N, C-alpha and C positions, 0 to 999 in steps of 0.2 A: 346551546347555545345563549342561556340567560346571563354567564358570568362575564366580567369585565373584561374584554383582550383590550391589549395594546394595540394589535395591530389586526386587522381583520384583510386576509384577503380574498378576494370575490371572483366568481369569472373566471377557473382557471379549473383544467383538466389535469388529475392528480395520478401520476404513478405510483402508488404507494409505497411497491416492493413488500408488501405485505400480504395477510390473506383476505384483504379487504381488497386486494389487486386496482384495477382501475376507478376512477370515479369520475364522472364527466359532469362538467358545469355544478362544480362544487368550490366550496370556500375552506379555507385553512385560520385558523385563530390563533393567534400568538401572545404567550402572556410570561413573562419574567423570562424571556429566549428559550419557552417551553410551547411546543405545541400543545392547544388548549382546544382546537377544535378541529378535525377535518369530515370532512362530508357535506353534502347537500344544503344550501341555505334555507331555511322555512319556507313554507308557502307564502302566499301572498294575504299574510292576516294583518298587513297594514303596520305592524310593531315596527318601531325603532331597532336599526341593528347596535346591538351595546358595546360598542368599540372609538378608543379615542383615535382613531386614524383608521380609514376604509379605503385600498388601494383595489382599482379596476386592474384585476389579472389581462384581461383583453383576448381571453380564450388559449392561453398561452399554455403549455403544457410543462407543468412540474415534478422535478424527478428528487428523489433526495439527496445532497448535498455527497457530490463523489468521495471516495474513500481509496486514499492509493496507500496500500497496507504493504509494501516492498520497495523501498528504493535507498539507494545511495547517495543521497542528494548532496551532502557536504562532501568536497574534494577540491583538490586543485589539480590545474594543468587537463588536458585532453589528450586523447590517444589517436588522432586522426589516423598518423604514420600506420597501425594496426590494423585500420581499414583498408587499408593500402595493401597489407600486407594479404592480408585475408583474399582480396580480390584476386594478386597473384598466387595464391593455392596454399598458404599458411596455414593449419588449423589453431585453434584457441589453446590446444596445448603444448603445441611446439611454442608459439610465441611465449605463452608462459613459461617454458621450460629454458626459455633463451632469455630471462631476464626481464621480458615485457608483463603485458596484462596486470594484474592488482599490484604487482613488487612496481611498475613503472610508478602507478598513483600513489602506491605508499610514499617513495622518494619524493614526489613533489608536493604531498601534505604534509609530511614534517616540513619542509622548508616555507612552508605558508603559514605565514601571522593569523592570528584566529580573526582579526579583521578583516585579514582578504579571504578567507574562507567564507565568512559570514556574508560578503559582499557579492560575492560568485555565488553563493547557496540562493541570497535572497533575489538574484536577477534570475536563474530559475525556479523558484516558488511562484514567483509572479506569473510566469507562461502557466506552471498547474493551476493555478490559482481562476486565471482567466476562462479555463477550459471546466472548471465548476467544482474541485476539487477542496474542501472542507476539512477534510480530515485527511493527515499525512503520516507515514513511518518513516522514519529516517534511522539509518543504520549508522554507527562507526563501523572502522575494519579497514580504514586506510593511512591508518596510525602505526598498531601494532607494538607502542610503548604506551608505560599508564599516560605520561604526560601527553602525548598526539591521541591518545584515544579520549584524554579528558577534553583536550582543546575542542575536538568534534563532537561532544553528546553537548558541551558548551554552548557553542554555534547552533545547533538544532533546538536547545530548550531558546536560544537569544531568538531563532526565527518565532518559536511558537508565542514569543512577547509580543514583538513586533510586529507580526500580520495576525489578521481576522482570521487563523487555522489552531486546531486543535493538532498538537506535534505529537506522537508516540515516539520516544525514545529505543534504540536496540543495541544492545552492545553486540559487537562482532570481531572480539577480539580472534576468537578462531576462523581467520579468515584464509589465510595464508601464513606458510613460515617466514619471518621477518630475517634479511639477510645476515644480521649477527645470533640468528639463533637456525642457520642452513644446516647446519649439523649436529642440532642437539635438539631436538624434536621433545624430549623430556622436559628442558630446562625450560624451552617456551612455554610447554603447557604449564607447569607451577610456576612461571609467572602469571599467567590468566588465573589459574585455581587460587593460588594464596595471597597475591599482591591487587593486580588488577581489578578481579570482580570484588574483590568485598572492599576496597577503597572506592571506588566509583560507586558502588551501589549504596555505599556508606554516604556517599556525597547525595544522594538521592537522583543522579543521572541517568539511572537504568528504569525500565519500562518491562523490559524483555530481555531475553538471551538467544542467541543463534550462531551459528557455525555453518561451514562448509564441509560439508560430508562427500567427500570425492577423492578420488584416486591421485588428485592434483593437491589434496590440500588435508583434510582428518578424516581417519577412520572412524568408524561408528565406535568401536570403544573409546578413542580417546574424546571423540565429542561424547561418552557417557560418563567420563571426567568432569566435563564442564557442567554436565546440567546438573548433576549430582552437584555441584558448588552453585548452580542456581538454584535449583531445587530449597538447600538449605538458607538461601539469603530471602525464599520467596518469592521468587522472578517466573514469572512462564517462560517457556522456551518456543524456540521453533527451530528450523532449519532446512537450508538449501540443501535439496535430498536429490538423488536420481537424474540429474544434468546431464552428466557424460557421460552415466553408467548404474549400473543397479548395484549399488553399494549397499545396501539394506539400510539405508537412511531411514528411509518411510516407516518400517519397521521399530528403528529405534525414536523415531517423533513420536508413533503410536504407544509404545511401551512407556515415554515420559510423558503423557496428556500433553502433545503437544499444541498449542493453538494453529500451528498450520506447519505444513511442508511445502516447497516453494522448489518450483520448476518440473519436476517429473517425467521428462520427458521417455526415460528407461525404467517408470514406475512398474512393477510386475501384479499380477494378479493378487500374489501374496499382500503384497502391500496395500494394495486398496481394501482388502476386505479389513486389514490391521486398522487402517485409516479410519474406514465406515465402523468400528469397532470402540475406538478412541475419539472419535468426532472432532479429528483433527481436519480443519478443510484443507483442500489443494488449491494451493494459490498459482494458478498459471502464469507463464509469461513470455506472453508470443513475441516481443519486441527484443527479447536475447535470442528464442528460437530465429527469430527472422536475422537477426543481425550475424549471427554465425553460422548463417545459413544451414542449418538444422535440417535433416531429413525425418530423425525420429519424432514423434509425435505423441504427447503426454496421451495416454491411454482414457479418452474421454466418453469412450463407449460403457467402459468399465467402473468409471468414478460416479456416470451416470444413473447405470445400473444399479448399485452397492449405496446410492442415495448420500454419498460424498458431498458436501455441501462445496463448489467450485466459485473462485474467486479470481479478478483478473486484474492485474497490475502493471505499472510501466517498468517495475527493476530499474530504475531512472540510475545511469552510471555512464564512467565515460569508456569503457570500455565495449562491454556486450550489448548495449541495452541505451544509447545515445538518444531518448525520446523525452520529449516534454508534455506528451499527451495522452492522458487516460481515456481520452473518448478514440482514440487512435487504436487503442490496445483494443478497445472494445469490439472496433470492428476486425482488427485482424484475429481475434480468440474467434470470432465468428468465422471470416474467411480459410483460416489457417486450422483449426484446430475443429470446426465443424459446431462450436455453440450456438445454440440459438438467440435470438434477438436478447426473449427474455431470459436466459442464463447469462448474456452477458451482461443486461441490465443489473440482474440482482449481483452479478459479478463487482461490479464496481460501486455496487453500494450494499447491501444488507450482508453478502458472504463476506465482501473485504471485511465489513465491520465484526463478524464471527471470527475474522483472520485476527485480528488484533485483540479479542475479546469484551467490545463494546457494543455488541449486537444490543443489549438491553438500554442504550442511551444515544444510539446513532445509528443510522443505516438507512431506516425507513420512518415516513411519513405516519406516524400514528402517536396519539394523544398520548402527553408525558413523555416522550421524547425530546431531545435537543433539536430548536426549531431551525435546521441547518437543511435548506432546500435549491433548487437550480431551477431558473425560468427560463426557458427556450421557445424559440421562434422557429417552431417546427408545426406538419400539420397531424403527424404521429409522432409516438415514441419510438417508433423502431428507424426513425431519422438518427437519433443521437449514435447509431450505431453506422450507420448509413452511407453519411457522407466523409468524405477524406477532407479534412482540413477545412476551410474556412473557420468563421465564430459563429455558434448557432445560440451561441449563449447570451442573454438578453439580461441578464440579473440575477444575480448570486446574495442570496440570504444566510446568516452566520452567527446561529443563538440569537436569533430573531433580529438581524442589525443589517438592514442593508447595504450592498458596499456598493463603493462607485468603482466599478472593474478597470476604467482609463484610468484614475489614481492610483492604482496601486503597482 
């Protein structure tokens, strides 16, 4: 505590999401946007506190800044009509095969200007920030041409520049077949591998590469081609896997050392074992499970037994998970998937950071990590996943800077 701090938060209770666990009546010191101290204040030694600014935390609970590690935040239009169709009995696959689903959003997104996409996504991002999110992953995949995918990725980068949030961009060109390639799968894969990926990576617009490995999308063999190109470009991979069937996507993801495999409702025991061996994070998306009225739950017990890290994310998108609250997803992960509160809290912090390959920098309150944390008006950490709705976030700190939530 002898070094100079820019800011010292005192009288806080800290859920570190690290091996240190919970530290009550603690202090957090911030210097140059980095956590320089976390732990108890010195005893009654009478020594002055060496900090430019001292802030009384008023006994509030502090969590690491939330990490939303799987979103489709940039898009145009909405698909409330599909919500009504599902209520009437149509399945996700039926809607998709009839020209709805992802293809519907592709049409709207292609037609929208970059500025329209930015303004629409900015409104959604504000909601997530007010919930405590300080890092967010944003995928492309609603353009499916070089021009439209570039437009989406540029909007994602702009959001990271305009708002106090770290944005990680993911190229999802292998989301579905665009209408002009409906009868030419090989041609579209060539477009992705030979043109899209090299061009967009060359512009510095891609942090990772994703795909939808499913019977209504792409096969493991096709995704392997995409991953080979990603690997040649030095880009990490992740995968939508085992959402609607056991297609072998998790095993593919593990073979390529993927950061994460996401959804996983139909994940097999063999897939769990392979993910454990590769260190691939399981990203659970209860919003999509709930919205699609699924009954097949991810094998949480097997994931837990094999020690696979479990992250939780919003999957924010206009069709299968129209949600703008990561805190609500933590509740759903507990209620629908039987996660413990600690698993849910780790799922939206340190394990979500692992799913982005950023756990050395963010996701927990530890010395040397970026000073991202959220202060909650609660009596215990479990309330984060307990309350349905309402506003329990009283303050948000991003890179050591206190944010005015009302002004976002």
